[in-house]
Structure formats: structure tokens, C-alpha cells
C-alpha positions as CSV (number, residue, x, y, z in Angstrom):
1,M,-7.1,-20.1,-16.1
2,R,-4.4,-18.5,-13.9
3,N,-2.9,-15.1,-14.5
4,K,0.7,-15.3,-15.5
5,N,3.2,-12.7,-14.4
6,L,4.6,-11.6,-17.7
7,G,7.4,-9.4,-16.4
8,G,5.3,-6.9,-14.5
9,M,5.2,-6.2,-10.8
10,P,5.9,-9.4,-8.9
11,P,3.4,-10.0,-6.1
12,P,4.8,-10.5,-2.6
13,K,5.7,-14.1,-1.9
14,T,5.1,-14.0,1.9
15,R,3.0,-12.2,4.4
16,K,6.1,-10.5,5.7
17,E,6.8,-9.0,2.2
18,M,3.2,-7.8,2.0
19,E,3.4,-6.1,5.4
20,H,6.7,-4.5,4.3
21,N,5.2,-3.2,1.1
22,L,2.2,-1.8,3.0
23,A,4.6,-0.1,5.4
24,L,6.1,1.7,2.4
25,V,2.7,3.1,1.5
26,F,2.2,4.4,5.1
27,E,5.7,6.0,5.0
28,D,5.1,7.5,1.5
29,T,1.7,8.9,2.6
30,L,3.2,10.5,5.6
31,K,6.0,12.0,3.6
32,K,3.6,13.5,1.1
33,L,1.3,14.9,3.8
34,E,4.3,16.6,5.4
35,S,5.4,18.2,2.1
36,N,4.6,21.8,1.1
37,D,3.0,20.6,-2.1
38,K,-0.8,21.3,-1.8
39,S,-1.7,19.3,-4.9
40,L,0.3,16.3,-3.6
41,K,-1.4,16.5,-0.3
42,G,-4.8,16.7,-2.0
43,S,-4.1,13.7,-4.1
44,V,-3.1,11.6,-1.1
45,L,-6.2,12.7,0.8
46,I,-8.5,11.8,-2.1
47,F,-6.9,8.7,-3.5
48,T,-4.8,7.0,-0.7
49,A,-6.0,8.0,2.7
50,P,-9.6,6.6,2.5
51,H,-8.2,3.2,1.6
52,L,-5.5,3.3,4.3
53,K,-8.2,4.1,6.9
54,K,-9.8,0.8,6.1
55,V,-6.7,-1.2,6.9
56,K,-7.1,-2.8,10.4
57,S,-4.9,-4.9,12.6
58,T,-5.7,-8.1,14.4
59,P,-5.6,-8.6,18.2
60,N,-2.0,-9.7,17.9
61,F,-1.1,-6.5,16.0
62,R,-0.6,-8.1,12.6
63,L,-2.3,-6.6,9.6
64,N,-5.7,-8.0,8.8
65,L,-5.1,-8.9,5.2
66,L,-8.8,-9.0,4.5
67,T,-9.0,-5.2,5.1
68,I,-6.4,-4.4,2.5
69,D,-8.3,-3.5,-0.7
70,E,-7.0,-3.8,-4.3
71,S,-6.0,-0.1,-4.5
72,I,-3.7,-0.2,-1.6
73,R,-2.4,-3.6,-2.5
74,L,-1.4,-2.4,-5.9
75,Q,0.1,0.8,-4.6
76,A,2.1,-1.2,-2.0
77,N,3.5,-3.6,-4.6
78,M,4.3,-0.8,-7.0
79,L,6.3,1.1,-4.4
80,E,8.4,-2.0,-3.6
81,W,8.8,-2.7,-7.4
82,M,10.0,0.9,-8.0
83,K,12.7,0.8,-5.3
């Protein structure tokens, strides 16, 4: 049985959209790390950074989609959806 999208976050339709969404996570993470909010920085270091460190690129500098875990994928889709 396939999951039906019942009005929630729509998944990216293309690789380009997925890469764009992931770029939003990287930008958001950098912005939070540069802020003066210690609790925000701590949260990013605990919940986001370890997952981002696992994301690798291929020899042609594309993202290796197999290295993107569920946590980062959901965060990436959520950031795009909230725009």
C-alpha cells in the first residue's frame, strides 16, 4: 500500500528540488550557528550537524542522495514547505 500525501508537506518532485531543499538546511544551520543564541547553537550542534556531516558528494560534485538520512530529508522538505 502506498502512502498518500493528504495535504502535508509535499515531497520534492526532482533531484534539483531535493538539492535546493538541502541547501536551505545548510543555510539555516549556518545562520543559527552565527547567531548569539547559545541554546539555538546547541540545538543545531546536537540535532542537525551530525546528520549534515554524513551528507557526501559524488565525484561530479552532486549530492550523494544515499547519504541523506531521514532526519535531514524531513528538515529540508519542511524548510521549503514553510517558505
